[in-house]
A tleap script that builds the chain and sets N, CA, C and O, in Angstrom:
source leaprc.protein.ff14SB
mol = sequence {
  NGLY THR PRO VAL GLU LEU GLY CYS GLU ALA
  GLU GLY ARG PRO PRO PRO LEU LEU SER TRP
  PHE ARG GLY VAL THR VAL LEU ARG GLU GLU
  PRO VAL SER THR SER LEU ARG LEU VAL VAL
  PRO HIE VAL GLU PRO ASP ASP ALA GLY THR
  TYR SER CYS VAL ALA GLU ASN ARG HIE GLY
  ARG HIE ASN ARG SER LEU GLN LEU HIE VAL
  CALA
}
set mol.1.N position { -16.454 -105.482 30.415 }
set mol.1.CA position { -15.995 -106.848 30.393 }
set mol.1.C position { -15.471 -107.331 31.723 }
set mol.1.O position { -15.044 -108.480 31.827 }
set mol.2.N position { -15.488 -106.483 32.759 }
set mol.2.CA position { -14.994 -106.912 34.069 }
set mol.2.C position { -16.142 -107.495 34.887 }
set mol.2.O position { -17.307 -107.211 34.612 }
set mol.3.N position { -15.816 -108.316 35.899 }
set mol.3.CA position { -16.871 -108.902 36.727 }
set mol.3.C position { -17.432 -107.902 37.738 }
set mol.3.O position { -16.745 -106.982 38.181 }
set mol.4.N position { -18.702 -108.111 38.088 }
set mol.4.CA position { -19.371 -107.331 39.127 }
set mol.4.C position { -20.049 -108.316 40.065 }
set mol.4.O position { -20.689 -109.270 39.624 }
set mol.5.N position { -19.902 -108.074 41.372 }
set mol.5.CA position { -20.552 -108.916 42.373 }
set mol.5.C position { -21.510 -108.064 43.185 }
set mol.5.O position { -21.127 -107.023 43.719 }
set mol.6.N position { -22.762 -108.510 43.276 }
set mol.6.CA position { -23.785 -107.834 44.064 }
set mol.6.C position { -24.109 -108.728 45.251 }
set mol.6.O position { -24.297 -109.934 45.090 }
set mol.7.N position { -24.176 -108.144 46.439 }
set mol.7.CA position { -24.442 -108.922 47.640 }
set mol.7.C position { -25.753 -108.540 48.287 }
set mol.7.O position { -26.217 -107.406 48.171 }
set mol.8.N position { -26.344 -109.507 48.975 }
set mol.8.CA position { -27.612 -109.292 49.674 }
set mol.8.C position { -27.602 -110.135 50.938 }
set mol.8.O position { -27.210 -111.301 50.911 }
set mol.9.N position { -28.038 -109.537 52.055 }
set mol.9.CA position { -28.106 -110.260 53.322 }
set mol.9.C position { -29.434 -109.988 53.994 }
set mol.9.O position { -29.957 -108.876 53.929 }
set mol.10.N position { -29.984 -111.014 54.643 }
set mol.10.CA position { -31.244 -110.864 55.379 }
set mol.10.C position { -31.333 -111.984 56.407 }
set mol.10.O position { -30.825 -113.085 56.198 }
set mol.11.N position { -31.990 -111.677 57.522 }
set mol.11.CA position { -32.227 -112.672 58.558 }
set mol.11.C position { -33.703 -112.683 58.895 }
set mol.11.O position { -34.387 -111.672 58.734 }
set mol.12.N position { -34.197 -113.811 59.358 }
set mol.12.CA position { -35.591 -113.904 59.764 }
set mol.12.C position { -35.883 -115.265 60.348 }
set mol.12.O position { -35.082 -116.196 60.257 }
set mol.13.N position { -37.060 -115.354 60.954 }
set mol.13.CA position { -37.543 -116.625 61.491 }
set mol.13.C position { -38.939 -116.858 60.979 }
set mol.13.O position { -39.852 -116.125 61.359 }
set mol.14.N position { -39.146 -117.838 60.139 }
set mol.14.CA position { -38.150 -118.761 59.612 }
set mol.14.C position { -37.190 -118.058 58.659 }
set mol.14.O position { -37.482 -116.971 58.160 }
set mol.15.N position { -36.031 -118.691 58.409 }
set mol.15.CA position { -35.075 -118.077 57.485 }
set mol.15.C position { -35.742 -117.778 56.140 }
set mol.15.O position { -36.569 -118.557 55.666 }
set mol.16.N position { -35.381 -116.652 55.532 }
set mol.16.CA position { -36.056 -116.247 54.304 }
set mol.16.C position { -35.544 -116.962 53.057 }
set mol.16.O position { -34.454 -117.533 53.036 }
set mol.17.N position { -36.369 -116.906 52.030 }
set mol.17.CA position { -35.948 -117.237 50.682 }
set mol.17.C position { -35.360 -115.955 50.119 }
set mol.17.O position { -36.041 -114.931 50.082 }
set mol.18.N position { -34.109 -115.993 49.679 }
set mol.18.CA position { -33.469 -114.828 49.067 }
set mol.18.C position { -33.456 -115.010 47.560 }
set mol.18.O position { -33.151 -116.094 47.061 }
set mol.19.N position { -33.785 -113.956 46.840 }
set mol.19.CA position { -33.833 -114.008 45.381 }
set mol.19.C position { -33.258 -112.737 44.788 }
set mol.19.O position { -33.456 -111.647 45.325 }
set mol.20.N position { -32.543 -112.880 43.674 }
set mol.20.CA position { -32.098 -111.746 42.875 }
set mol.20.C position { -32.946 -111.692 41.613 }
set mol.20.O position { -33.129 -112.705 40.937 }
set mol.21.N position { -33.461 -110.510 41.297 }
set mol.21.CA position { -34.272 -110.289 40.116 }
set mol.21.C position { -33.648 -109.203 39.257 }
set mol.21.O position { -32.958 -108.318 39.762 }
set mol.22.N position { -33.891 -109.276 37.969 }
set mol.22.CA position { -33.674 -108.164 37.050 }
set mol.22.C position { -35.013 -107.984 36.355 }
set mol.22.O position { -35.410 -108.796 35.519 }
set mol.23.N position { -35.701 -106.909 36.712 }
set mol.23.CA position { -37.082 -106.754 36.266 }
set mol.23.C position { -37.921 -107.832 36.930 }
set mol.23.O position { -37.910 -107.955 38.154 }
set mol.24.N position { -38.645 -108.613 36.143 }
set mol.24.CA position { -39.455 -109.705 36.692 }
set mol.24.C position { -38.761 -111.058 36.562 }
set mol.24.O position { -39.314 -112.083 36.962 }
set mol.25.N position { -37.552 -111.063 36.004 }
set mol.25.CA position { -36.814 -112.307 35.772 }
set mol.25.C position { -35.996 -112.681 36.999 }
set mol.25.O position { -35.207 -111.876 37.491 }
set mol.26.N position { -36.185 -113.913 37.497 }
set mol.26.CA position { -35.396 -114.422 38.622 }
set mol.26.C position { -34.029 -114.838 38.089 }
set mol.26.O position { -33.926 -115.655 37.175 }
set mol.27.N position { -32.984 -114.260 38.676 }
set mol.27.CA position { -31.616 -114.585 38.267 }
set mol.27.C position { -30.983 -115.647 39.148 }
set mol.27.O position { -30.173 -116.454 38.692 }
set mol.28.N position { -31.369 -115.633 40.433 }
set mol.28.CA position { -30.783 -116.581 41.386 }
set mol.28.C position { -31.664 -116.633 42.622 }
set mol.28.O position { -32.199 -115.608 43.045 }
set mol.29.N position { -31.822 -117.830 43.211 }
set mol.29.CA position { -32.583 -118.000 44.451 }
set mol.29.C position { -31.829 -118.919 45.394 }
set mol.29.O position { -31.090 -119.810 44.973 }
set mol.30.N position { -32.034 -118.679 46.679 }
set mol.30.CA position { -31.415 -119.524 47.693 }
set mol.30.C position { -32.358 -119.620 48.884 }
set mol.30.O position { -32.525 -118.647 49.619 }
set mol.31.N position { -32.981 -120.787 49.086 }
set mol.31.CA position { -33.855 -120.935 50.252 }
set mol.31.C position { -33.045 -121.096 51.536 }
set mol.31.O position { -31.936 -121.630 51.522 }
set mol.32.N position { -33.606 -120.635 52.623 }
set mol.32.CA position { -33.048 -120.813 53.968 }
set mol.32.C position { -31.589 -120.369 54.013 }
set mol.32.O position { -30.697 -121.142 54.361 }
set mol.33.N position { -31.369 -119.114 53.656 }
set mol.33.CA position { -30.018 -118.566 53.636 }
set mol.33.C position { -30.035 -117.162 54.225 }
set mol.33.O position { -31.074 -116.502 54.238 }
set mol.34.N position { -28.883 -116.706 54.712 }
set mol.34.CA position { -28.792 -115.337 55.229 }
set mol.34.C position { -28.061 -114.415 54.271 }
set mol.34.O position { -28.038 -113.202 54.479 }
set mol.35.N position { -27.456 -114.976 53.213 }
set mol.35.CA position { -26.792 -114.124 52.230 }
set mol.35.C position { -26.861 -114.779 50.852 }
set mol.35.O position { -26.918 -116.001 50.716 }
set mol.36.N position { -26.853 -113.925 49.850 }
set mol.36.CA position { -26.900 -114.408 48.464 }
set mol.36.C position { -26.155 -113.420 47.597 }
set mol.36.O position { -26.453 -112.226 47.612 }
set mol.37.N position { -25.197 -113.903 46.849 }
set mol.37.CA position { -24.469 -113.013 45.959 }
set mol.37.C position { -24.819 -113.335 44.515 }
set mol.37.O position { -25.129 -114.473 44.159 }
set mol.38.N position { -24.761 -112.318 43.720 }
set mol.38.CA position { -25.001 -112.446 42.291 }
set mol.38.C position { -23.757 -111.946 41.582 }
set mol.38.O position { -23.342 -110.805 41.782 }
set mol.39.N position { -23.160 -112.791 40.757 }
set mol.39.CA position { -21.959 -112.422 40.029 }
set mol.39.C position { -22.301 -112.318 38.542 }
set mol.39.O position { -22.834 -113.251 37.941 }
set mol.40.N position { -21.982 -111.168 37.973 }
set mol.40.CA position { -22.062 -110.980 36.530 }
set mol.40.C position { -20.618 -111.043 36.051 }
set mol.40.O position { -19.863 -110.094 36.264 }
set mol.41.N position { -20.209 -112.155 35.400 }
set mol.41.CA position { -18.786 -112.374 35.135 }
set mol.41.C position { -18.146 -111.404 34.139 }
set mol.41.O position { -16.977 -111.051 34.295 }
set mol.42.N position { -18.870 -110.982 33.149 }
set mol.42.CA position { -18.331 -110.078 32.125 }
set mol.42.C position { -19.394 -109.034 31.817 }
set mol.42.O position { -20.238 -109.239 30.945 }
set mol.43.N position { -19.352 -107.924 32.527 }
set mol.43.CA position { -20.389 -106.904 32.386 }
set mol.43.C position { -20.321 -106.254 31.002 }
set mol.43.O position { -19.262 -105.828 30.540 }
set mol.44.N position { -21.467 -106.197 30.373 }
set mol.44.CA position { -21.631 -105.582 29.062 }
set mol.44.C position { -22.712 -104.503 29.166 }
set mol.44.O position { -23.464 -104.494 30.141 }
set mol.45.N position { -22.810 -103.605 28.200 }
set mol.45.CA position { -23.855 -102.577 28.248 }
set mol.45.C position { -25.269 -103.136 28.411 }
set mol.45.O position { -26.117 -102.494 29.030 }
set mol.46.N position { -25.530 -104.323 27.862 }
set mol.46.CA position { -26.861 -104.935 28.008 }
set mol.46.C position { -27.170 -105.348 29.445 }
set mol.46.O position { -28.328 -105.602 29.775 }
set mol.47.N position { -26.155 -105.419 30.301 }
set mol.47.CA position { -26.364 -105.793 31.708 }
set mol.47.C position { -26.842 -104.614 32.551 }
set mol.47.O position { -27.250 -104.805 33.697 }
set mol.48.N position { -26.798 -103.414 32.010 }
set mol.48.CA position { -27.258 -102.239 32.751 }
set mol.48.C position { -28.745 -102.378 33.058 }
set mol.48.O position { -29.500 -102.947 32.269 }
set mol.49.N position { -29.156 -101.858 34.200 }
set mol.49.CA position { -30.573 -101.902 34.561 }
set mol.49.C position { -30.766 -101.997 36.051 }
set mol.49.O position { -29.827 -101.807 36.824 }
set mol.50.N position { -31.981 -102.291 36.452 }
set mol.50.CA position { -32.353 -102.378 37.859 }
set mol.50.C position { -32.297 -103.829 38.326 }
set mol.50.O position { -32.901 -104.714 37.720 }
set mol.51.N position { -31.568 -104.056 39.406 }
set mol.51.CA position { -31.451 -105.368 40.043 }
set mol.51.C position { -32.065 -105.268 41.433 }
set mol.51.O position { -31.847 -104.287 42.143 }
set mol.52.N position { -32.829 -106.279 41.818 }
set mol.52.CA position { -33.508 -106.270 43.120 }
set mol.52.C position { -33.219 -107.551 43.879 }
set mol.52.O position { -33.244 -108.645 43.316 }
set mol.53.N position { -32.948 -107.398 45.155 }
set mol.53.CA position { -32.830 -108.540 46.056 }
set mol.53.C position { -34.094 -108.574 46.904 }
set mol.53.O position { -34.501 -107.562 47.476 }
set mol.54.N position { -34.711 -109.758 46.977 }
set mol.54.CA position { -35.952 -109.927 47.734 }
set mol.54.C position { -35.734 -110.997 48.795 }
set mol.54.O position { -35.235 -112.084 48.505 }
set mol.55.N position { -36.115 -110.673 50.029 }
set mol.55.CA position { -36.107 -111.632 51.137 }
set mol.55.C position { -37.554 -111.862 51.543 }
set mol.55.O position { -38.285 -110.914 51.829 }
set mol.56.N position { -37.965 -113.133 51.569 }
set mol.56.CA position { -39.378 -113.426 51.818 }
set mol.56.C position { -39.532 -114.670 52.681 }
set mol.56.O position { -38.899 -115.698 52.439 }
set mol.57.N position { -40.389 -114.556 53.697 }
set mol.57.CA position { -40.827 -115.726 54.451 }
set mol.57.C position { -42.317 -115.551 54.739 }
set mol.57.O position { -42.945 -114.638 54.203 }
set mol.58.N position { -42.880 -116.405 55.566 }
set mol.58.CA position { -44.337 -116.357 55.768 }
set mol.58.C position { -44.801 -115.086 56.476 }
set mol.58.O position { -45.996 -114.792 56.492 }
set mol.59.N position { -43.877 -114.333 57.059 }
set mol.59.CA position { -44.243 -113.105 57.774 }
set mol.59.C position { -44.199 -111.861 56.896 }
set mol.59.O position { -44.708 -110.809 57.283 }
set mol.60.N position { -43.595 -111.976 55.717 }
set mol.60.CA position { -43.544 -110.798 54.869 }
set mol.60.C position { -42.442 -110.856 53.839 }
set mol.60.O position { -41.766 -111.867 53.646 }
set mol.61.N position { -42.295 -109.715 53.187 }
set mol.61.CA position { -41.351 -109.610 52.067 }
set mol.61.C position { -40.690 -108.241 52.122 }
set mol.61.O position { -41.362 -107.226 52.305 }
set mol.62.N position { -39.373 -108.217 51.963 }
set mol.62.CA position { -38.612 -106.965 51.898 }
set mol.62.C position { -37.722 -107.016 50.670 }
set mol.62.O position { -37.235 -108.077 50.279 }
set mol.63.N position { -37.518 -105.852 50.069 }
set mol.63.CA position { -36.631 -105.829 48.915 }
set mol.63.C position { -35.809 -104.556 48.885 }
set mol.63.O position { -36.163 -103.540 49.483 }
set mol.64.N position { -34.708 -104.646 48.174 }
set mol.64.CA position { -33.822 -103.511 47.906 }
set mol.64.C position { -33.443 -103.597 46.439 }
set mol.64.O position { -33.211 -104.679 45.898 }
set mol.65.N position { -33.385 -102.444 45.816 }
set mol.65.CA position { -33.034 -102.390 44.395 }
set mol.65.C position { -31.820 -101.488 44.193 }
set mol.65.O position { -31.552 -100.585 44.986 }
set mol.66.N position { -31.108 -101.753 43.126 }
set mol.66.CA position { -29.992 -100.896 42.746 }
set mol.66.C position { -29.985 -100.772 41.236 }
set mol.66.O position { -30.462 -101.645 40.511 }
set mol.67.N position { -29.436 -99.675 40.793 }
set mol.67.CA position { -29.341 -99.390 39.365 }
set mol.67.C position { -27.891 -99.608 38.952 }
set mol.67.O position { -26.990 -98.959 39.484 }
set mol.68.N position { -27.657 -100.521 38.005 }
set mol.68.CA position { -26.323 -100.769 37.499 }
set mol.68.C position { -26.146 -99.991 36.202 }
set mol.68.O position { -26.896 -100.171 35.242 }
set mol.69.N position { -25.145 -99.126 36.194 }
set mol.69.CA position { -24.801 -98.349 34.993 }
set mol.69.C position { -23.504 -98.897 34.435 }
set mol.69.O position { -22.554 -99.127 35.183 }
set mol.70.N position { -23.452 -99.109 33.138 }
set mol.70.CA position { -22.253 -99.627 32.489 }
set mol.70.C position { -21.720 -98.559 31.533 }
set mol.70.O position { -22.415 -98.124 30.615 }
set mol.71.N position { -20.473 -98.149 31.769 }
set mol.71.CA position { -19.853 -97.125 30.920 }
set mol.71.C position { -18.979 -97.760 29.861 }
set mol.71.O position { -18.375 -97.053 29.053 }
savepdb mol mol.pdb
quit
């Protein structure tokens, strides 16, 4: 039931579109930004899983994933 904040940072030219995903579902997007945070206000067991941050512009795409475990 406590909050969790996940952060993501990326730089590029042109500035990237930053997105947070859980599986194939987009949770949050921010165009032309260098950072994007995702806040899960009340973490429950159903929130456990793989979260991915994707940074993308016309030159390419990079991503990082993390596994959230809820006890």
